[in-house]
C-alpha positions in Angstrom: 29.8 1.1 -14.5 27.7 4.1 -14.9 24.4 3.6 -13.7 21.6 4.1 -16.4 19.6 7.8 -16.4 16.8 7.9 -14.6 15.2 9.1 -18.4 16.0 5.4 -19.0 14.2 3.3 -17.1 10.6 3.8 -15.0 10.5 5.0 -11.9 8.7 2.5 -9.4 7.2 3.9 -6.4 4.9 2.9 -3.3 2.6 4.7 -1.6 2.0 4.2 2.1 -1.0 5.8 3.7 -3.5 4.5 6.2 -6.1 6.7 3.9 -7.8 4.3 1.2 -8.7 7.8 -1.0 -5.3 9.3 0.0 -3.6 7.1 -1.7 -6.2 6.3 -5.0 -5.1 10.2 -5.0 -1.2 9.9 -4.9 -1.6 6.9 -7.5 -3.8 9.2 -10.0 -1.0 12.1 -9.3 1.5 9.7 -10.1 0.1 8.5 -13.2 2.7 10.6 -15.1 5.3 9.0 -18.2 8.8 7.3 -16.1 6.9 6.9 -13.0 4.8 3.2 -12.6 3.0 2.7 -8.7 4.0 -1.0 -8.0 2.5 -1.3 -4.9 0.3 0.3 -1.0 0.4 0.0 2.2 -1.6 1.6 4.9 1.1 1.3 7.9 4.5 1.5 8.9 4.5 -2.4 9.3 3.6 -3.3 5.5 5.7 -0.3 4.6 8.8 -2.7 6.0 7.8 -5.7 3.7 6.3 -4.1 0.9 10.2 -2.1 0.8 11.8 -5.2 0.8 9.5 -7.7 -1.3 9.4 -5.2 -4.5 12.8 -2.9 -3.5 11.0 0.1 -5.1 12.8 3.2 -6.4 10.8 5.8 -4.0 8.4 5.5 -1.6 6.0 8.2 -0.4 5.0 7.4 3.6 2.5 9.0 5.6 4.2 9.6 9.7 0.7 8.8 11.7 -0.7 5.4 10.7 -3.0 2.8 12.2 -0.7 0.6 12.6 3.0 1.4 13.3 3.9 4.7 12.7 5.6 6.3 10.0 8.8 7.8 11.7 9.7 4.0 13.4 9.3 2.1 10.5 11.5 4.2 8.3 14.8 2.8 9.8 13.7 -0.7 9.1 12.7 0.2 5.6 16.3 1.1 4.5 17.8 -1.6 5.9 15.6 -4.1 4.0 15.4 -1.6 1.0 18.2 1.0 1.4 18.3 2.3 -2.2 15.2 3.5 -2.2 15.0 6.8 -1.6 12.0 7.2 0.7 9.7 11.0 0.8 7.8 12.1 4.1 4.5 12.6 3.6 2.4 14.3 5.9 0.4 16.6 7.0 2.9 17.2 10.9 5.3 20.1 9.3 7.0 20.3 12.5 10.5 20.8 12.7 11.9 17.8 15.2 9.7 15.6 12.8 11.7 16.6 9.9 15.3 15.5 12.2 14.2 12.4 13.0 13.3 11.8 9.5 16.8 13.3 8.5 18.2 10.8 10.2 15.7 8.0 9.7 16.3 7.5 6.2 14.4 10.0 5.0 15.0 12.0 1.2 12.9 14.9 1.5 9.9 15.7 3.7 7.2 17.7 1.8 3.3 18.6 2.9 0.2 17.3 1.6 -0.5 20.3 1.5 2.3 21.2 -1.5 1.5 22.2 -4.5 0.8 18.3 -6.8 2.5 19.0 -9.2 5.5 19.2 -6.3 4.8 16.0 -5.7 5.5 14.5 -8.5 8.8 16.6 -9.6 9.8 15.3 -6.0 9.2 12.0 -7.3 11.7 12.5 -10.1 13.8 14.6 -8.5 14.2 11.8 -5.0 15.2 9.2 -8.0 17.6 11.2 -9.5 19.0 11.7 -6.3 18.5 15.7 -6.2 17.2 18.1 -3.6 14.1 17.7 -2.3 14.6 20.2 1.5 15.4 23.7 1.4 18.8 24.5 2.3 17.7 26.2 5.5 15.6 23.4 7.0 18.4 21.2 6.5 21.4 22.8 7.7 18.7 22.6 11.1 17.4 19.5 10.3 21.7 18.4 10.0 23.0 20.0 12.8 20.2 18.4 15.1 20.7 15.3 13.7 24.3 15.5 14.3 23.4 15.9 17.6 21.5 13.9 18.2 23.7 11.0 17.2 27.0 12.1 18.2 26.2 10.5 21.6 26.5 7.1 19.6 28.9 7.3 17.2 29.3 4.2 14.9 32.6 3.1 13.7 31.1 0.7 11.4 30.0 3.6 9.1 33.3 4.9 8.1 34.6 1.1 7.1 31.9 0.8 4.7 32.8 4.1 3.3 35.7 4.4 -0.1 37.8 7.4 -0.3 36.5 10.2 -2.0 38.6 11.7 -4.4 39.5 15.9 -3.3 36.8 17.0 -5.9 34.6 14.7 -4.8 35.1 16.2 -1.2 35.1 19.6 -2.2 31.5 18.3 -4.3 30.4 17.0 -0.8 31.1 20.1 1.1 29.0 21.8 -0.7 26.4 19.7 -0.7 26.3 19.3 2.5 26.1 23.3 2.6 22.1 22.4 0.4 24.0 23.8 -2.7 22.1 22.6 -6.1 24.2 20.8 -9.1 24.0 24.8 -10.8 25.6 26.5 -8.0 28.4 23.8 -7.0 28.7 23.7 -10.8 29.5 27.7 -11.1 31.1 27.7 -7.2 34.2 25.2 -8.6 33.9 26.1 -12.5 32.6 22.8 -13.5 29.8 21.8 -16.3 26.8 21.0 -14.9 27.1 17.1 -16.4 30.2 16.5 -14.4 28.9 17.6 -11.1 26.0 15.6 -11.3 28.5 12.6 -11.9 30.8 13.1 -8.7 27.9 13.3 -6.7 26.8 10.0 -8.5 29.8 8.5 -7.6 30.0 10.4 -4.0 26.4 8.9 -3.1 28.3 5.6 -4.8 31.1 5.7 -2.4 28.9 6.4 0.9 26.3 4.2 0.2 23.9 6.5 0.4 20.5 6.8 -2.2 20.2 10.6 -1.8 21.5 13.9 -1.6 20.1 14.5 1.9 22.0 11.0 2.9 25.4 12.0 2.0 25.4 15.5 3.5 24.0 13.7 7.1 26.8 11.1 7.1 29.7 13.7 6.0 28.5 15.7 9.2 28.7 12.5 11.0 32.0 11.6 10.3 33.3 15.1 9.7 33.8 13.9 5.9 33.6 17.6 4.9 35.7 19.5 7.1 
């Protein structure tokens, strides 16, 4: 069964930051048609509880907080709410943090200094499973994450995923390269709606919430070789 389009439903968002003024600003920023802020938290521990209770579509998550690091909490958030797309929103533009974020399950990584409109676009993109990370940064972070994970292979991952068609594998290979949907459509000479359908099927078969995690899993399990 096809999943409902993000244009047909409200995107439910939670905000996690230990500064009340930041949460207030983000809530005001996200007061847009089709988006609803359904909860807030001020620590990583609260973020896990919030994710489990509300199962939001998107979570904006700070890294350094008084009670529980966001990156430490991230795998637990994804464990209790696998379909939640987590966007790390931080002042720390650190490549190592980016690699940890992707490895932990993040869909995106944005600076708090970014254009406010970009945060809104990122929330919509995360809900749709679209790209959120610059192609060059994604490649570097994926390579780092795969190197770290290689020492501890998880055979259960292969048992969870469903077989991909040859066309889906072609699309996945291009996703791993950081290609946008438009580029994939041009490369494979197929329509944009067809690409989007393939991407959604890939996410469903790999049991991941976004393209970043699909690319990471593909590299770890060599699905796109």
